[in-house]
C-alpha positions in Angstrom: 0.3 -0.3 0.0 0.9 3.2 -0.8 2.5 5.5 2.2 -0.9 7.8 2.8 -2.7 4.4 3.2 -0.4 3.0 5.4 0.0 6.0 7.9 -4.2 6.1 8.1 -4.1 2.2 8.9 -1.7 2.3 11.7 -3.4 5.6 13.0 -6.5 3.4 13.2 -5.1 0.7 14.8 -3.3 2.9 17.5 -6.2 4.5 18.6 -8.3 1.0 18.5 -5.6 -0.3 21.0 -5.4 3.0 23.2 -9.0 3.1 23.8 -9.2 -0.4 24.5 -6.7 -0.2 26.7 -7.8 3.1 28.4 -11.4 0.6 28.9 -9.5 -2.3 30.7 -7.8 -0.1 33.0 -10.5 2.4 33.9 -12.5 -0.9 34.7 -10.5 -2.5 36.4 -10.0 0.5 39.1 -14.1 0.1 39.1 -13.7 -3.4 39.7 -11.1 -2.9 42.5 -13.1 -0.8 44.3 -16.6 -2.6 44.0 -14.8 -5.7 45.9 -12.8 -3.1 48.2 -16.4 -1.7 49.4 -18.0 -5.6 50.1 -14.9 -6.5 52.1 -16.9 -6.7 55.3 -20.4 -7.9 53.6 -21.0 -11.3 54.9 -21.0 -14.4 52.8 -23.5 -16.5 52.8 -22.3 -20.4 53.8 -22.7 -22.8 50.2 -25.2 -24.9 51.7 -27.5 -22.0 52.6 -27.5 -20.3 49.0 -30.9 -20.8 48.1 -31.0 -22.3 44.2 -34.1 -23.2 41.7 -33.7 -26.6 41.7 -32.4 -26.7 37.9 -29.5 -25.0 39.4 -28.3 -26.7 42.1 -25.2 -28.4 39.7 -24.0 -25.1 39.5 -23.9 -24.5 43.6 -20.0 -24.6 44.3 -19.0 -22.7 41.1 -21.9 -20.1 42.4 -20.6 -20.5 46.2 -17.2 -19.4 44.9 -17.9 -16.3 42.9 -20.2 -14.9 45.7 -16.8 -15.6 48.0 -15.2 -12.5 45.6 -18.5 -10.7 44.7 -21.1 -11.3 47.6 -22.8 -8.3 45.8 -24.1 -9.7 42.9 -27.4 -10.1 41.1 -26.2 -11.4 38.1 -23.7 -14.4 38.0 -21.7 -15.9 35.1 -20.9 -19.2 36.0 -18.5 -22.2 33.9 -19.6 -25.8 34.9 -20.8 -29.1 32.7 -19.0 -27.9 29.5 -20.8 -24.6 29.0 -21.3 -21.2 30.5 -24.6 -20.3 31.9 -25.8 -17.2 33.6 -28.0 -17.2 37.1 -30.3 -14.3 38.4 -30.9 -13.3 41.9 -34.2 -12.6 42.7 -36.1 -10.1 45.5 -36.1 -13.2 47.6 -32.6 -14.3 47.3 -33.5 -17.0 44.9 -30.9 -17.7 42.3 -32.7 -18.7 38.9 -32.4 -21.7 36.5 -29.8 -21.4 34.6 -29.9 -19.9 31.0 -27.1 -20.7 28.3 -24.6 -17.3 28.1 -24.8 -15.7 25.1 -22.4 -13.4 24.1 -24.4 -10.4 25.1 -25.5 -11.7 28.3 -21.9 -13.1 29.0 -20.5 -9.6 28.8 -23.6 -8.1 31.1 -22.8 -10.6 33.6 -19.2 -9.1 33.8 -20.2 -5.8 34.1 -22.3 -6.6 37.0 -19.4 -7.4 38.9 -18.9 -3.8 39.2 -21.9 -2.4 38.7 -24.1 -4.4 41.6 -21.0 -3.4 43.8 -22.0 0.4 43.5 -25.6 -0.8 44.2 -26.3 -0.2 40.3 -28.6 -3.0 37.7 -26.8 -4.7 35.4 -29.6 -3.9 32.9 -29.0 -0.1 33.5 -26.9 2.0 30.7 -23.7 1.1 31.3 -22.2 4.2 30.1 -24.5 6.1 32.5 -23.4 3.6 35.0 -19.4 4.3 34.4 -20.6 8.4 34.6 -22.0 7.5 37.5 -19.1 6.2 39.1 -16.6 8.3 38.2 -18.6 10.6 39.8 -18.6 8.4 43.4 -14.9 7.6 42.9 -14.0 11.8 43.0 -14.4 11.9 47.1 -12.0 8.8 47.1 -9.4 10.3 44.6 -9.8 13.5 47.1 -8.5 11.6 50.0 -5.4 10.6 48.0 -4.3 14.2 47.9 -3.7 13.9 51.7 -1.4 10.9 51.2 2.2 12.0 51.6 3.1 9.9 48.9 0.7 11.3 46.5 1.7 14.3 48.1 5.2 13.7 46.5 4.4 12.5 43.1 2.9 15.3 42.3 5.2 17.7 43.9 7.6 15.9 41.6 5.4 16.5 39.0 5.2 20.3 39.3 9.1 20.3 39.4 9.5 18.9 36.1 7.2 21.7 35.1 3.7 18.9 34.9 0.4 20.7 35.9 -2.1 17.7 34.6 -1.8 14.1 35.5 -4.7 11.7 34.3 -5.3 8.3 35.0 -8.4 6.1 34.7 -10.7 9.1 34.2 -9.3 10.8 37.6 -7.1 13.9 36.7 -5.0 15.9 39.0 -5.0 19.4 38.4 -2.4 21.7 39.4 -4.0 25.6 39.6 -1.7 28.2 40.6 -4.3 30.9 40.5 -6.0 31.7 43.7 -3.2 29.5 45.1 -5.7 26.6 45.4 -3.0 24.3 44.6 -3.6 20.9 43.4 -7.3 19.6 42.9 -9.2 16.6 41.6 -11.2 16.5 38.3 -12.8 13.8 36.2 -12.7 13.3 32.7 -15.4 12.9 30.4 -16.4 9.4 28.4 -13.9 7.7 26.3 -15.0 8.7 23.0 -16.3 12.3 21.7 -19.7 12.9 20.9 -19.0 12.7 17.7 -17.4 8.9 18.3 -13.9 10.5 17.8 -11.0 8.5 19.7 -9.2 10.3 22.5 -5.7 10.7 21.9 -3.0 10.3 24.0 -0.9 13.7 22.5 -2.0 17.2 23.1 -2.9 20.1 24.8 -5.8 21.4 27.3 -7.2 25.2 27.0 -9.0 25.9 29.9 -11.2 28.8 29.7 -13.1 28.4 32.6 -13.5 26.8 35.9 -15.2 23.2 34.6 -15.1 20.0 36.9 -14.5 17.9 33.8 -11.4 17.8 31.5 -12.4 16.6 27.7 -8.9 15.2 26.9 -7.4 16.4 23.5 -8.9 13.2 21.2 -8.8 13.1 16.9 -11.0 12.9 14.2 -11.8 10.1 11.9 -10.2 12.5 9.3 -6.9 12.7 11.3 -7.6 16.2 12.8 -6.1 16.9 16.4 -9.0 18.6 18.7 -7.6 20.4 21.5 -8.7 19.8 25.1 -10.7 21.9 27.4 -12.4 21.9 30.4 -16.6 22.5 30.9 -18.9 22.0 33.5 -21.1 18.2 33.2 -25.2 18.4 32.7 -26.9 19.8 35.3 -24.0 21.8 36.8 -24.7 25.1 35.0 -22.4 27.2 33.3 -18.6 26.7 34.1 -17.2 30.0 35.4 -15.4 31.7 32.8 -11.4 32.8 33.4 -10.1 36.3 32.9 -8.8 36.2 29.4 -5.4 36.6 30.8 -5.7 33.5 32.7 -6.5 31.2 30.0 -3.7 28.5 30.3 -3.1 26.0 27.4 -1.1 22.8 29.1 0.0 19.6 27.9 -1.2 16.6 30.2 1.1 13.1 31.0 -0.8 9.5 31.8 -0.1 8.0 35.2 0.4 4.3 35.1 -2.7 2.6 35.1 -1.5 0.4 38.3 -0.4 3.1 40.3 -4.1 4.8 40.7 -5.5 0.8 41.1 -2.9 -0.2 44.1 -4.0 3.6 45.7 -7.7 2.7 45.6 -7.0 -0.7 46.5 -4.3 -1.6 49.0 -2.8 1.7 49.0 1.0 0.2 49.2 2.4 4.0 48.3 0.9 5.1 51.8 
């Protein structure tokens, strides 16, 4: 193929891989936090699990699943040479097994996250994740109190880095008004027109919005600069004076750093 076609194909592959990895990192963080929140949730003894008679062969597999995810309302299980899904009703009785198709298996995997935050697995996945991101922000603010994170941010600032991004969370340095480091959230993984977020570029902040739209690249290859804004229901973001507009690059942190901090806090 000619050089233009090869460049275009390379761009599409890189975008696809980066988008998949970003989603995987974010959902791993959410799953880790869901499990952490239910560390003290009582586990039902295997002989006390209520099952439909046809689901009896899956009792042991279900018990193992509930040891890790005791909050589930939908479970994906392996057994007898096939995958099945079971559903828990309002009386805590698990249904008969249903063959797991591609969609139901995907929904059951998402239930491990959604149910852990008290969302139903049938709710719109994008909306559920947006609400989980909002729930995680107070937890992210706690990270600013950790000495290890303060050191991480101080070292970043010394290198001239004022925006660090990890798994939907943004550490944002605001020199004006002596605000210092604050936490913001990123928007969804794709732009409104389906464009994929890009790892490089700059953010131009003309307001004090709580959301950060990272730079993204359109299907035609055009790079769009990032910006800040408020979310639905927040009202109009307070504008900055033109002299205080800031255009800054951003850097992504390793995904496992944030997962560790949200889980066992190994850096504390």
